Backbone as CSV, one residue per row, in Angstrom:
resi,resn,N_x,N_y,N_z,CA_x,CA_y,CA_z,C_x,C_y,C_z
1,UNK,0.569,-1.231,0.035,0.294,0.454,0.478,0.380,1.373,0.163
2,UNK,0.730,2.044,-1.141,1.677,3.493,-1.398,1.249,3.992,0.025
3,UNK,1.627,5.213,0.246,1.398,5.911,0.605,1.657,7.571,0.008
4,UNK,0.522,8.016,-0.311,0.838,9.609,-1.053,0.930,10.869,0.078
5,UNK,1.777,11.298,-0.257,1.494,12.619,0.796,1.506,13.404,0.123
6,UNK,1.306,14.176,0.689,-0.109,15.415,0.153,0.533,16.542,0.377
7,UNK,0.555,17.217,-0.286,1.556,18.613,-0.764,0.830,19.701,0.116
8,UNK,1.383,20.503,-0.013,1.057,21.590,1.101,0.874,22.860,0.820
9,UNK,-0.140,23.192,0.065,-0.079,25.076,-0.273,-0.328,26.232,0.495
10,UNK,0.945,27.014,0.571,0.882,28.224,1.593,0.673,29.360,0.387
11,UNK,-0.362,30.311,1.147,-0.319,31.499,-0.066,0.032,32.439,0.871
12,UNK,0.810,33.499,0.814,1.139,34.984,1.496,1.635,35.798,0.696
13,UNK,0.700,37.162,1.397,1.253,38.352,1.179,2.329,38.932,1.693
14,UNK,3.229,39.694,-0.094,4.920,40.376,0.319,4.149,41.982,-0.002
15,UNK,4.851,42.519,0.710,4.305,44.217,0.525,6.383,44.514,0.186
16,UNK,5.720,45.555,-1.365,7.432,45.116,-1.042,8.560,45.374,-2.386
17,UNK,7.756,44.013,-2.794,9.308,43.996,-4.490,8.471,44.642,-5.347
18,UNK,9.719,44.534,-6.062,9.395,45.793,-7.611,9.801,45.091,-8.923
19,UNK,10.377,44.168,-8.656,11.087,43.241,-10.404,11.766,41.968,-10.163
20,UNK,12.686,41.871,-10.772,12.844,40.155,-11.376,13.877,40.310,-9.398
21,UNK,14.728,40.867,-9.365,15.361,40.650,-8.612,14.604,40.775,-7.079
22,UNK,13.823,41.502,-7.127,13.054,40.923,-5.243,12.527,39.842,-5.348
23,UNK,11.738,39.245,-6.646,11.331,38.017,-6.533,11.665,37.085,-6.619
24,UNK,13.802,37.345,-7.241,13.719,36.251,-6.648,15.256,36.480,-5.480
25,UNK,15.227,37.373,-4.588,15.041,37.399,-3.233,14.495,36.529,-2.450
26,UNK,13.322,36.288,-2.444,12.257,36.038,-1.744,11.823,34.013,-2.062
27,UNK,12.444,34.160,-3.735,11.895,32.772,-4.091,13.613,32.386,-3.648
28,UNK,14.347,32.764,-2.956,15.799,31.704,-2.727,15.618,31.860,-1.288
29,UNK,15.277,32.829,-0.094,15.218,32.628,1.024,14.247,31.466,1.127
30,UNK,13.221,31.556,0.385,12.119,30.806,0.781,12.396,29.219,0.770
31,UNK,13.130,29.617,-0.552,13.454,27.504,-1.083,14.615,26.997,0.216
32,UNK,15.080,27.879,0.681,16.149,27.254,1.851,15.111,26.822,2.998
33,UNK,13.638,26.521,3.337,13.310,26.022,3.924,13.379,24.682,3.497
34,UNK,13.071,23.939,4.958,13.098,22.702,4.677,11.863,21.828,4.277
35,UNK,11.932,21.140,2.867,10.788,20.742,2.501,9.852,21.720,1.471
36,UNK,10.904,22.528,1.634,9.947,23.656,0.057,9.892,22.957,-1.189
37,UNK,9.067,22.644,-1.747,9.857,22.480,-3.323,9.700,23.207,-4.245
38,UNK,8.427,24.530,-4.658,8.145,25.557,-5.071,7.921,26.794,-4.585
39,UNK,8.141,28.268,-5.387,7.567,29.231,-5.136,7.484,29.629,-6.087
40,UNK,6.029,30.406,-6.527,5.345,30.775,-7.298,4.310,32.136,-6.679
41,UNK,5.610,33.909,-7.785,5.583,34.798,-6.948,4.900,35.593,-8.303
42,UNK,3.256,36.219,-7.573,2.725,36.659,-9.109,2.896,38.750,-8.698
43,UNK,3.960,39.199,-9.216,4.408,40.247,-8.870,3.508,41.482,-9.571
44,UNK,3.499,41.923,-8.248,2.452,43.371,-7.997,3.879,44.938,-7.939
45,UNK,4.127,45.559,-8.677,4.621,46.268,-8.639,5.019,46.748,-8.115
46,UNK,5.512,46.994,-6.803,5.461,48.816,-5.942,4.360,48.210,-4.363
47,UNK,3.325,46.929,-4.900,2.603,46.381,-4.229,2.460,45.747,-3.641
48,UNK,1.269,44.986,-2.965,1.219,43.951,-2.439,1.677,42.524,-3.228
49,UNK,2.329,41.359,-2.860,2.822,40.373,-4.417,2.014,39.223,-3.627
50,UNK,1.476,38.277,-4.119,0.706,37.585,-3.605,2.096,36.098,-4.328
51,UNK,2.683,35.145,-3.232,3.373,34.956,-2.984,3.274,33.122,-2.493
52,UNK,3.079,31.881,-3.768,2.486,31.417,-3.787,3.868,29.962,-3.669
53,UNK,3.559,28.803,-2.119,4.671,27.730,-1.398,4.709,26.438,-1.505
54,UNK,4.664,25.739,-2.298,4.512,24.557,-2.328,5.664,23.696,-1.573
55,UNK,5.208,22.383,-0.590,5.513,22.512,0.390,5.643,20.665,0.590
56,UNK,6.435,19.727,0.907,6.375,18.969,1.055,5.496,18.413,2.548
57,UNK,5.882,19.102,3.476,4.583,19.335,4.966,4.602,20.411,4.828
58,UNK,3.586,20.949,6.350,3.105,21.784,6.408,4.180,22.790,7.611
59,UNK,4.794,23.846,6.727,5.749,25.033,7.294,5.447,25.597,7.994
60,UNK,5.947,25.992,8.916,5.523,27.188,10.043,5.519,28.770,9.746
61,UNK,4.691,29.706,10.504,4.700,30.453,9.811,5.744,31.662,10.057
62,UNK,7.117,30.854,11.123,7.616,31.992,12.035,8.723,31.119,10.607
63,UNK,9.295,30.781,10.366,9.699,30.203,8.909,9.720,30.831,7.973
64,UNK,8.857,30.927,7.427,8.259,31.764,6.338,8.559,33.346,6.305
65,UNK,8.375,33.784,7.785,8.681,35.345,7.981,9.295,35.300,8.053
66,UNK,10.576,34.385,8.624,12.020,34.725,8.608,12.777,34.812,7.596
67,UNK,12.464,33.906,6.739,12.887,34.258,5.313,12.397,34.793,4.667
68,UNK,10.996,35.665,4.765,10.802,36.737,3.840,11.624,38.449,4.404
69,UNK,11.933,38.117,5.565,12.562,39.658,6.246,13.813,39.122,5.950
70,UNK,14.291,38.091,5.554,15.814,37.967,5.242,16.187,38.272,4.473
71,UNK,15.333,38.211,3.516,15.092,38.948,1.986,14.702,40.332,2.224
72,UNK,14.219,40.575,2.701,14.324,42.000,3.096,12.563,42.801,3.156
73,UNK,11.638,41.890,2.811,10.397,42.005,2.391,9.807,42.288,4.043
74,UNK,8.416,42.762,3.580,7.687,42.496,5.238,6.291,41.379,4.313
75,UNK,5.707,40.452,4.908,4.501,39.521,4.944,3.412,40.222,5.494
76,UNK,2.220,40.649,4.453,0.896,41.911,5.020,0.722,40.134,5.402
77,UNK,-0.755,40.777,6.735,-1.462,39.682,7.268,-2.812,39.536,6.171
78,UNK,-2.761,38.312,6.391,-4.463,38.019,5.275,-5.431,39.619,5.613
């Protein structure tokens, strides 16, 4: 009997990203979190951009916040 691992999708809103470099910085930091398999950012320049994170397991809000802040940006509470 194969156990299918459920993927976890998390969406956060990040403020202050204005360009591809910003997207790369946030993607890189989030990708370092253990279990993260994908980061997809819908860039709205200078506004709040939705960031979709796919992971093998539930990742903690603290880890996500730390990664975004490490990249130099702020999460906007939903």
